[in-house]
All heavy atoms as an XYZ file, in Angstrom:
632
protein
N      35.520    -46.411     -5.974
C      35.250    -45.802     -4.669
C      35.577    -44.303     -4.691
O      36.530    -43.893     -5.319
C      36.180    -46.526     -3.715
C      36.793    -47.651     -4.473
C      36.509    -47.446     -5.918
N      34.749    -43.550     -4.012
C      34.968    -42.113     -3.934
C      34.243    -41.318     -5.008
O      34.184    -40.101     -4.924
N      33.706    -41.989     -6.018
C      32.989    -41.302     -7.089
C      31.488    -41.325     -6.809
O      30.922    -42.377     -6.535
C      33.265    -41.968     -8.437
C      32.519    -41.398     -9.641
C      32.970    -39.962     -9.909
C      32.748    -42.273    -10.861
N      30.856    -40.160     -6.880
C      29.413    -40.050     -6.692
C      28.837    -39.336     -7.910
O      29.299    -38.250     -8.269
C      29.057    -39.255     -5.411
C      27.559    -39.073     -5.295
C      29.611    -39.950     -4.186
N      27.841    -39.948     -8.548
C      27.145    -39.338     -9.675
C      25.682    -39.186     -9.280
O      25.048    -40.153     -8.878
C      27.287    -40.190    -10.944
C      28.763    -40.290    -11.331
C      26.459    -39.611    -12.085
C      29.045    -41.203    -12.490
N      25.177    -37.960     -9.372
C      23.812    -37.676     -8.905
C      23.019    -36.927     -9.980
O      23.156    -35.716    -10.117
C      23.869    -36.857     -7.623
N      22.194    -37.648    -10.748
C      21.318    -36.961    -11.698
C      20.087    -36.410    -10.986
O      19.637    -36.958     -9.984
C      20.929    -38.075    -12.678
C      21.035    -39.331    -11.877
C      22.108    -39.098    -10.848
N      19.562    -35.307    -11.496
C      18.362    -34.696    -10.941
C      17.442    -34.293    -12.084
O      17.881    -33.678    -13.048
C      18.714    -33.426    -10.141
O      19.700    -33.731     -9.180
C      17.499    -32.849     -9.457
N      16.174    -34.651    -11.961
C      15.156    -34.224    -12.922
C      14.095    -33.457    -12.147
O      13.469    -33.991    -11.239
C      14.514    -35.427    -13.654
C      13.425    -34.949    -14.609
C      15.573    -36.235    -14.391
N      13.916    -32.183    -12.489
C      12.925    -31.334    -11.837
C      11.760    -31.142    -12.800
O      11.934    -30.584    -13.882
C      13.526    -29.967    -11.496
C      14.807    -29.984    -10.676
C      15.425    -28.601    -10.625
C      14.501    -30.485     -9.290
N      10.584    -31.639    -12.417
C       9.402    -31.508    -13.263
C       8.340    -30.721    -12.510
O       8.086    -30.985    -11.339
C       8.855    -32.889    -13.630
C       9.821    -33.701    -14.439
S       9.192    -35.288    -15.035
C       8.348    -35.965    -13.656
N       7.743    -29.760    -13.192
C       6.700    -28.939    -12.598
C       5.530    -28.872    -13.563
O       5.721    -28.677    -14.763
C       7.218    -27.511    -12.317
O       8.348    -27.601    -11.469
C       6.170    -26.661    -11.651
N       4.343    -29.044    -13.042
C       3.141    -28.982    -13.866
C       2.690    -27.548    -14.116
O       3.248    -26.593    -13.585
N       1.651    -27.405    -14.917
C       1.086    -26.087    -15.200
C       0.528    -25.474    -13.920
O       0.094    -26.184    -13.016
C      -0.018    -26.189    -16.241
C       0.490    -26.611    -17.591
C      -0.602    -26.654    -18.600
N      -1.693    -27.511    -18.113
C      -2.928    -27.464    -18.542
N      -3.273    -26.619    -19.472
N      -3.849    -28.267    -18.056
N       0.542    -24.156    -13.855
C       0.046    -23.463    -12.663
C      -0.496    -22.098    -13.048
O      -0.172    -21.566    -14.116
C       1.163    -23.299    -11.640
N      -1.302    -21.518    -12.190
C      -1.765    -20.147    -12.375
C      -0.651    -19.203    -11.959
O       0.084    -19.463    -11.006
C      -3.008    -19.862    -11.535
C      -4.222    -20.593    -12.046
O      -4.382    -20.757    -13.256
N      -5.065    -21.035    -11.150
N      -0.524    -18.100    -12.672
C       0.479    -17.086    -12.361
C      -0.252    -15.853    -11.842
O      -1.059    -15.266    -12.546
C       1.287    -16.763    -13.614
C       2.474    -15.871    -13.321
O       2.834    -15.714    -12.140
O       3.059    -15.322    -14.279
N       0.000    -15.484    -10.599
C      -0.690    -14.359     -9.972
C       0.273    -13.213     -9.719
O       1.482    -13.413     -9.613
C      -1.303    -14.768     -8.629
C      -2.364    -15.819     -8.749
C      -2.089    -17.152     -8.472
C      -3.648    -15.479     -9.147
C      -3.070    -18.118     -8.584
C      -4.640    -16.436     -9.263
C      -4.343    -17.750     -8.978
O      -5.313    -18.700     -9.088
N      -0.267    -12.031     -9.583
C       0.516    -10.880     -9.153
C      -0.288    -10.128     -8.111
O      -1.510    -10.252     -8.048
C       0.847     -9.965    -10.317
C      -0.349     -9.221    -10.880
C       0.039     -8.322    -12.029
O       1.068     -8.511    -12.642
N      -0.777     -7.338    -12.315
N       0.379     -9.333     -7.297
C      -0.289     -8.521     -6.281
C      -0.059     -7.059     -6.655
O       1.084     -6.639     -6.848
C       0.266     -8.818     -4.871
C       0.054    -10.285     -4.540
C      -0.387     -7.908     -3.841
C       0.665    -10.718     -3.226
N      -1.132     -6.282     -6.762
C      -0.978     -4.873     -7.111
C      -0.622     -4.058     -5.864
O      -0.517     -4.584     -4.760
C      -2.230     -4.340     -7.814
C      -3.470     -4.352     -6.924
O      -3.325     -4.474     -5.692
O      -4.575     -4.236     -7.482
N      -0.456     -2.755     -6.035
C      -0.050     -1.882     -4.921
C      -1.075     -1.826     -3.797
O      -0.749     -1.496     -2.669
C       0.238     -0.472     -5.429
C       1.475     -0.420     -6.283
O       2.338     -1.295     -6.174
N       1.573      0.568     -7.149
N      -2.322     -2.175     -4.099
C      -3.360     -2.179     -3.074
C      -3.453     -3.504     -2.335
O      -4.309     -3.690     -1.478
N      -2.590     -4.471     -2.655
C      -2.604     -5.775     -1.996
C      -3.610     -6.737     -2.584
O      -3.882     -7.776     -1.997
N      -4.164     -6.411     -3.746
C      -5.143     -7.274     -4.390
C      -4.469     -8.244     -5.363
O      -3.526     -7.885     -6.058
C      -6.164     -6.424     -5.170
C      -6.881     -5.443     -4.269
O      -7.362     -5.820     -3.209
N      -6.912     -4.194     -4.670
N      -4.981     -9.479     -5.411
C      -4.459    -10.473     -6.332
C      -5.023    -10.220     -7.721
O      -6.191     -9.924     -7.888
C      -4.865    -11.894     -5.899
C      -4.048    -12.414     -4.762
C      -4.516    -12.317     -3.466
C      -2.821    -12.994     -4.988
C      -3.774    -12.794     -2.411
C      -2.068    -13.483     -3.943
C      -2.540    -13.383     -2.645
N      -4.174    -10.375     -8.723
C      -4.604    -10.293    -10.111
C      -4.118    -11.533    -10.843
O      -3.006    -11.998    -10.614
N      -4.938    -12.074    -11.700
C      -4.572    -13.274    -12.449
C      -3.839    -12.874    -13.717
O      -4.329    -12.080    -14.504
C      -5.836    -14.069    -12.792
C      -5.524    -15.410    -13.422
O      -4.347    -15.805    -13.418
O      -6.463    -16.046    -13.921
N      -2.645    -13.423    -13.934
C      -1.869    -13.114    -15.127
C      -1.934    -14.237    -16.146
O      -1.291    -14.172    -17.164
C      -0.420    -12.866    -14.745
C      -0.263    -11.614    -13.914
C       1.155    -11.245    -13.762
N       1.721    -10.959    -15.076
C       2.979    -10.620    -15.269
N       3.792    -10.538    -14.259
N       3.433    -10.377    -16.462
N      -2.653    -15.297    -15.856
C      -2.756    -16.395    -16.810
C      -2.149    -17.679    -16.283
O      -2.019    -17.870    -15.081
N      -1.783    -18.551    -17.199
C      -1.231    -19.856    -16.846
C       0.248    -19.917    -17.210
O       0.675    -19.331    -18.207
C      -1.958    -20.954    -17.612
C      -3.442    -21.039    -17.369
C      -3.830    -21.806    -16.170
N      -3.549    -23.230    -16.319
C      -3.557    -24.076    -15.323
N      -3.841    -23.656    -14.113
N      -3.301    -25.334    -15.501
N       1.001    -20.632    -16.392
C       2.404    -20.923    -16.675
C       2.473    -22.386    -17.081
O       1.892    -23.244    -16.403
C       3.289    -20.668    -15.424
C       4.720    -21.050    -15.698
C       3.183    -19.228    -14.998
N       3.138    -22.668    -18.176
C       3.214    -24.030    -18.686
C       4.082    -24.944    -17.842
O       4.841    -24.501    -16.974
N       3.966    -26.234    -18.101
C       4.779    -27.243    -17.416
C       6.227    -27.139    -17.889
O       6.507    -26.636    -18.971
C       4.220    -28.631    -17.700
N       7.133    -27.623    -17.061
C       8.545    -27.574    -17.439
C       9.346    -28.684    -16.795
O       8.966    -29.235    -15.761
N      10.455    -29.018    -17.437
C      11.370    -30.033    -16.929
C      12.799    -29.522    -17.073
O      13.176    -29.004    -18.122
C      11.226    -31.352    -17.716
O       9.876    -31.788    -17.617
C      12.151    -32.422    -17.168
N      13.584    -29.662    -16.015
C      14.991    -29.272    -16.033
C      15.809    -30.472    -15.569
O      15.489    -31.098    -14.558
C      15.257    -28.054    -15.106
C      16.728    -27.715    -15.060
C      14.443    -26.851    -15.552
N      16.868    -30.810    -16.316
C      17.725    -31.960    -15.998
C      19.106    -31.445    -15.594
O      19.728    -30.664    -16.321
C      17.852    -32.902    -17.216
C      18.805    -34.047    -16.909
C      16.491    -33.421    -17.630
N      19.576    -31.886    -14.420
C      20.897    -31.528    -13.907
C      21.683    -32.809    -13.637
O      21.100    -33.861    -13.371
C      20.792    -30.735    -12.605
C      19.981    -29.472    -12.753
O      20.009    -28.819    -13.783
N      19.245    -29.123    -11.719
N      23.010    -32.719    -13.665
C      23.867    -33.871    -13.367
C      25.083    -33.388    -12.591
O      25.778    -32.459    -13.020
C      24.317    -34.563    -14.653
C      25.228    -35.774    -14.476
C      24.490    -36.906    -13.781
C      25.755    -36.233    -15.817
N      25.320    -34.006    -11.440
C      26.469    -33.665    -10.607
C      27.343    -34.895    -10.431
O      26.840    -35.995    -10.211
C      26.013    -33.175     -9.216
O      25.159    -32.050     -9.382
C      27.195    -32.781     -8.351
N      28.654    -34.703    -10.534
C      29.621    -35.774    -10.275
C      30.688    -35.224     -9.337
O      31.164    -34.103     -9.519
C      30.260    -36.254    -11.564
N      31.028    -36.000     -8.321
C      32.102    -35.584     -7.413
C      33.013    -36.771     -7.147
O      32.597    -37.932     -7.199
C      31.537    -35.032     -6.102
O      30.838    -36.029     -5.400
N      34.266    -36.456     -6.877
C      35.257    -37.496     -6.611
C      36.093    -37.078     -5.408
O      36.641    -35.970     -5.373
C      36.153    -37.707     -7.831
C      37.178    -38.781     -7.619
C      36.798    -40.116     -7.557
C      38.516    -38.470     -7.470
C      37.731    -41.111     -7.348
C      39.462    -39.457     -7.268
C      39.063    -40.780     -7.203
O      39.994    -41.765     -6.993
N      36.156    -37.962     -4.426
C      36.923    -37.719     -3.204
C      38.386    -38.052     -3.491
O      38.781    -39.211     -3.525
C      36.377    -38.584     -2.064
C      36.780    -38.136     -0.695
C      36.041    -36.876     -0.279
O      34.874    -36.688     -0.603
N      36.725    -36.010      0.423
N      39.207    -37.022     -3.701
C      40.619    -37.199     -4.031
C      41.409    -37.646     -2.801
O      42.225    -38.563     -2.873
C      41.209    -35.892     -4.602
C      42.679    -36.047     -4.929
C      40.425    -35.444     -5.824
N      41.173    -36.963     -1.684
C      41.802    -37.267     -0.401
C      40.717    -37.114      0.657
O      39.645    -36.588      0.360
C      42.963    -36.298     -0.132
C      44.044    -36.391     -1.197
S      45.469    -35.267     -1.056
C      45.100    -34.087      0.153
N      40.956    -37.544      1.901
C      39.912    -37.433      2.922
C      39.357    -36.013      3.099
O      38.186    -35.837      3.393
C      40.598    -37.908      4.204
C      41.646    -38.855      3.723
C      42.123    -38.290      2.410
N      40.156    -34.993      2.894
C      39.678    -33.614      3.063
C      39.461    -32.867      1.746
O      39.128    -31.695      1.761
C      40.680    -32.797      3.908
C      40.713    -33.169      5.354
C      41.779    -34.224      5.640
O      42.597    -34.526      4.792
N      41.748    -34.784      6.842
N      39.660    -33.523      0.605
C      39.577    -32.824     -0.682
C      38.694    -33.605     -1.656
O      38.890    -34.798     -1.861
C      40.978    -32.633     -1.306
C      40.875    -31.908     -2.638
C      41.896    -31.887     -0.354
N      37.741    -32.894     -2.248
C      36.891    -33.484     -3.291
C      36.825    -32.514     -4.467
O      36.841    -31.294     -4.280
C      35.489    -33.754     -2.758
N      36.769    -33.046     -5.669
C      36.554    -32.227     -6.864
C      35.156    -32.551     -7.393
O      34.652    -33.659     -7.190
C      37.623    -32.475     -7.943
C      38.980    -31.993     -7.478
C      37.687    -33.931     -8.340
N      34.531    -31.590     -8.037
C      33.181    -31.821     -8.530
C      32.939    -31.075     -9.838
O      33.633    -30.103    -10.164
C      32.135    -31.400     -7.486
C      32.064    -29.912     -7.264
C      31.168    -29.132     -7.986
C      32.889    -29.280     -6.343
C      31.102    -27.773     -7.796
C      32.827    -27.926     -6.136
C      31.937    -27.167     -6.869
O      31.889    -25.822     -6.675
N      31.957    -31.548    -10.564
C      31.457    -30.880    -11.768
C      29.940    -30.997    -11.743
O      29.396    -32.048    -11.400
C      32.022    -31.521    -13.016
N      29.275    -29.913    -12.068
C      27.812    -29.916    -12.080
C      27.317    -29.289    -13.375
O      27.639    -28.142    -13.682
C      27.262    -29.131    -10.896
C      25.757    -29.111    -10.855
C      25.201    -28.434     -9.623
O      25.926    -28.248     -8.637
O      24.010    -28.089     -9.653
N      26.577    -30.063    -14.139
C      25.950    -29.560    -15.359
C      24.502    -29.235    -15.057
O      23.762    -30.076    -14.560
N      24.092    -28.016    -15.342
C      22.719    -27.575    -15.068
C      21.969    -27.325    -16.369
O      22.542    -26.826    -17.334
C      22.723    -26.285    -14.238
C      23.301    -26.475    -12.857
C      23.201    -25.195    -12.068
N      23.749    -25.370    -10.721
C      23.911    -24.376     -9.870
N      23.569    -23.148    -10.214
N      24.411    -24.613     -8.677
N      20.695    -27.669    -16.357
C      19.797    -27.489    -17.493
C      20.386    -28.113    -18.761
O      20.492    -27.474    -19.803
C      19.466    -26.005    -17.711
C      18.283    -25.805    -18.621
O      17.578    -26.741    -18.974
N      18.060    -24.566    -19.015
N      20.740    -29.379    -18.653
C      21.397    -30.069    -19.768
C      20.510    -30.204    -21.001
O      21.013    -30.311    -22.111
C      21.886    -31.444    -19.307
C      22.923    -31.403    -18.185
C      23.302    -32.810    -17.760
C      24.142    -30.618    -18.605
N      19.207    -30.192    -20.822
C      18.293    -30.291    -21.948
C      17.934    -28.945    -22.570
O      17.095    -28.868    -23.459
N      18.560    -27.873    -22.097
C      18.303    -26.513    -22.577
C      16.827    -26.124    -22.491
O      16.253    -25.571    -23.427
C      18.803    -26.337    -23.998
C      20.282    -26.309    -24.120
C      20.670    -25.977    -25.522
N      21.908    -25.218    -25.469
C      22.569    -24.846    -26.522
N      22.110    -25.122    -27.705
N      23.679    -24.176    -26.397
N      16.221    -26.428    -21.375
C      14.817    -26.081    -21.149
C      14.647    -24.567    -21.179
O      15.474    -23.825    -20.659
C      14.365    -26.626    -19.799
O      13.058    -26.213    -19.518
N      13.569    -24.101    -21.775
C      13.267    -22.667    -21.825
C      12.053    -22.364    -20.952
O      11.324    -21.410    -21.178
C      13.048    -22.238    -23.270
C      14.275    -22.460    -24.116
C      14.100    -22.010    -25.537
N      13.815    -20.592    -25.665
C      14.712    -19.610    -25.646
N      15.974    -19.907    -25.485
N      14.349    -18.358    -25.784
N      11.857    -23.171    -19.932
C      10.715    -23.084    -19.036
C      10.784    -21.819    -18.182
O      11.854    -21.401    -17.745
C      10.697    -24.338    -18.168
C       9.692    -24.336    -17.081
C       8.341    -24.302    -17.215
C       9.955    -24.380    -15.686
N       7.742    -24.333    -15.989
C       8.722    -24.378    -15.030
C      11.110    -24.420    -14.933
C       8.605    -24.416    -13.657
C      10.994    -24.465    -13.568
C       9.753    -24.462    -12.943
N       9.638    -21.206    -17.938
C       9.519    -20.054    -17.046
C       8.687    -20.448    -15.840
O       7.489    -20.659    -15.972
C       8.849    -18.876    -17.754
C       9.686    -18.253    -18.831
C       9.069    -16.980    -19.382
O       8.317    -16.300    -18.649
O       9.340    -16.677    -20.538
N       9.288    -20.576    -14.634
C       8.512    -20.940    -13.447
C       7.461    -19.898    -13.108
O       6.450    -20.204    -12.509
C       9.555    -21.067    -12.343
C      10.753    -20.344    -12.839
C      10.692    -20.357    -14.334
N       7.705    -18.659    -13.463
C       6.708    -17.595    -13.362
C       6.963    -16.642    -14.517
O       8.077    -16.548    -15.024
C       6.775    -16.877    -11.994
O       5.680    -15.985    -11.874
C       8.060    -16.138    -11.800
N       5.966    -15.974    -14.947
C       6.057    -15.131    -16.133
C       7.192    -14.112    -16.013
O       7.267    -13.363    -15.055
C       4.724    -14.413    -16.324
O       4.580    -14.017    -17.644
N       8.098    -14.115    -16.974
C       9.197    -13.154    -16.987
C      10.477    -13.627    -16.331
O      11.474    -12.917    -16.339
N      10.483    -14.805    -15.729
C      11.679    -15.329    -15.066
C      12.076    -16.644    -15.726
O      11.773    -17.723    -15.210
C      11.435    -15.542    -13.563
C      11.247    -14.261    -12.821
C       9.974    -13.719    -12.650
C      12.332    -13.569    -12.312
C       9.793    -12.523    -11.972
C      12.162    -12.372    -11.636
C      10.885    -11.862    -11.470
O      10.712    -10.687    -10.804
N      12.761    -16.573    -16.833
C      13.122    -17.766    -17.592
C      14.229    -18.549    -16.889
O      15.082    -17.978    -16.195
C      13.590    -17.383    -18.987
N      14.213    -19.867    -17.078
C      15.261    -20.728    -16.552
C      16.566    -20.407    -17.281
O      16.571    -20.309    -18.507
C      14.890    -22.208    -16.788
O      13.647    -22.465    -16.157
C      15.952    -23.142    -16.250
N      17.686    -20.229    -16.565
C      18.955    -19.968    -17.245
C      19.314    -21.110    -18.189
O      18.913    -22.251    -17.981
C      19.972    -19.882    -16.102
C      19.163    -19.573    -14.889
C      17.833    -20.218    -15.119
N      20.070    -20.810    -19.218
C      20.480    -21.821    -20.188
C      21.444    -22.832    -19.588
O      21.738    -22.833    -18.391
N      21.960    -23.692    -20.433
C      22.891    -24.737    -20.010
C      24.133    -24.102    -19.393
O      24.635    -23.088    -19.875
C      23.287    -25.549    -21.239
C      24.121    -26.756    -20.929
C      24.531    -27.485    -22.176
N      23.346    -27.919    -22.913
C      23.369    -28.335    -24.161
N      24.500    -28.358    -24.829
N      22.267    -28.718    -24.749
N      24.618    -24.699    -18.301
C      25.827    -24.192    -17.652
C      26.598    -25.342    -17.011
O      26.046    -26.409    -16.749
C      25.488    -23.134    -16.600
O      24.701    -23.691    -15.579
N      27.881    -25.097    -16.766
C      28.761    -26.088    -16.138
C      29.526    -25.406    -15.016
O      30.138    -24.353    -15.221
C      29.742    -26.669    -17.157
C      30.783    -27.637    -16.618
C      30.109    -28.908    -16.106
C      31.808    -27.962    -17.670
N      29.468    -26.007    -13.837
C      30.229    -25.530    -12.688
C      31.264    -26.586    -12.336
O      30.943    -27.776    -12.297
C      29.314    -25.330    -11.477
C      28.154    -24.371    -11.652
C      27.141    -24.570    -10.536
C      28.653    -22.964    -11.643
N      32.487    -26.166    -12.094
C      33.519    -27.092    -11.634
C      34.212    -26.473    -10.431
O      34.289    -25.245    -10.314
C      34.556    -27.419    -12.737
C      33.929    -28.207    -13.855
C      35.192    -26.157    -13.281
N      34.666    -27.312     -9.527
C      35.328    -26.762     -8.357
C      35.929    -27.820     -7.465
O      35.933    -29.002     -7.769
N      36.436    -27.346     -6.344
C      37.070    -28.188     -5.336
C      36.465    -27.854     -3.986
O      36.229    -26.690     -3.674
C      38.594    -27.908     -5.289
O      39.119    -28.045     -6.601
C      39.301    -28.870     -4.361
N      36.204    -28.900     -3.198
C      35.694    -28.705     -1.830
C      36.761    -29.169     -0.852
O      37.346    -30.241     -1.008
C      34.422    -29.515     -1.608
C      33.246    -29.002     -2.382
C      31.974    -29.740     -1.973
N      30.846    -29.233     -2.728
C      30.278    -29.878     -3.733
N      30.707    -31.068     -4.097
N      29.269    -29.348     -4.370
N      36.984    -28.356      0.169
C      37.962    -28.673      1.206
C      37.238    -28.813      2.533
O      36.393    -27.976      2.874
C      39.029    -27.580      1.324
C      39.848    -27.403      0.080
C      39.501    -26.454     -0.863
C      40.943    -28.214     -0.146
C      40.247    -26.291     -2.020
C      41.710    -28.049     -1.292
C      41.363    -27.091     -2.231
N      37.556    -29.833      3.308
C      36.990    -30.019      4.645
C      38.054    -29.717      5.679
O      39.252    -29.923      5.448
C      36.495    -31.455      4.810
N      37.619    -29.230      6.820
C      38.576    -28.930      7.905
C      38.792    -30.128      8.778
O      38.014    -30.985      8.944
C      38.049    -27.764      8.752
C      37.873    -26.464      7.982
C      37.241    -25.412      8.904
C      39.215    -25.970      7.475
């Protein structure tokens, strides 16, 4: 009791990548490939007002770019404590 594990899989298909020039016109920059990012969050309720958590992001080390030039950050781990009033 008190333990929550929440996996997340984000999948995105191929898409067109557009840009807008200074004149407000759309320009086609090509296609952006499909991508998948896997995250995992675990939290544990220590006391009624206190929970600890850990979140692993991009566990599969995806190198997907949702738009040209904006790569998905590499694998990371966040840990912390949440307090309720």
